N, C-alpha and C positions, 0 to 999 in steps of 0.2 A: 116466525119462530116455530109454530106448530109443524109446518112443512119440514123444517130442518130436523126436528125430532123424528118425524115419520121416515125421512130418508136415512137418517143415521141408524134407526132401528132396522130398516130394510137391509142396509149394508153391514149390519152387525158391528157398528162403530160405537164405542163408548166415549162420548164427548163430554168435556167439562162444561160448566156454565159459560165460561169465557169463550171457549171454542164455539159453542152454539151461537153466542152473540156475534162473534166475528164472522162466522159463516152466514148468519142471517143478514148482516150488513152487506157482505159481498154479494149475496144472492139478490138483495134489494137493488143494489147498484147495477147489477147485470140486467135485471128485469127492466129497470128504468132506461138503460141504454137501448134495449130492444123496443121499448115504447116509443123512443125517438124515431126509430126506423119505421115503426108502424104508422107514424104520422105523415110519412112521405107519400105523395100522390103518384102512383105508378100506373095510372089509367093510360092505356094505349102503348105501354112499354112491353116489347116482346121479351119473353124469358131468355136469359143468356145461358147457353150451355157451356161455352168456352170463350175465354178472352182472346184466343188465337183465331185468326181468320183462315181456318183450315176446313176444306170440304172433306168429303169422304175419302180417306186415304187407303181404304181397303181395296183389294182387287175386285174386279167384277166377278160376280158369282156365275161362272159359266161351266157347262158340262165338260168333263175331261175324258179322254180315252182311258179306260180302265185296263190294267194288265190282267189277263186271265189268271185265276187262282192256281191252276196247275203249273203255269209258267213261273209264278212266284215261288211255289213250293218246290219246284225242281232244283232251286238253288239252296234249299234249306239243308244244313248239315244233318239234322234229324227232324223227323216229322211223325205226327201221330194222326193218322187219317188225313183230314183236310186242315190240320193245324200245324204250326211250328212247334217243335218240342224244344224247350229251353231248360237250362239247369235250374234246379230247385233253389229258391232264394229264401224261403221261410221254413222253419222247422216246426 
């Protein structure tokens, strides 16, 4: 019950006595359900990252040929030095 009052105060909640009692009972039930999980022996069980049997689906990180800056900027409608000039979007 003391924790419920602390959490309610932190969250700026004004709880009635009945609401505190109900939340306390629900929190106790939740903590008990986690205690049941805590009792399970998981020695030797590898952590599971995904339930799907998927390997790395990302492409290989390989160097690619870069287009020279001047070639890219040659197609720009407007430029400012070595940068693209674009319409202003913020006032």
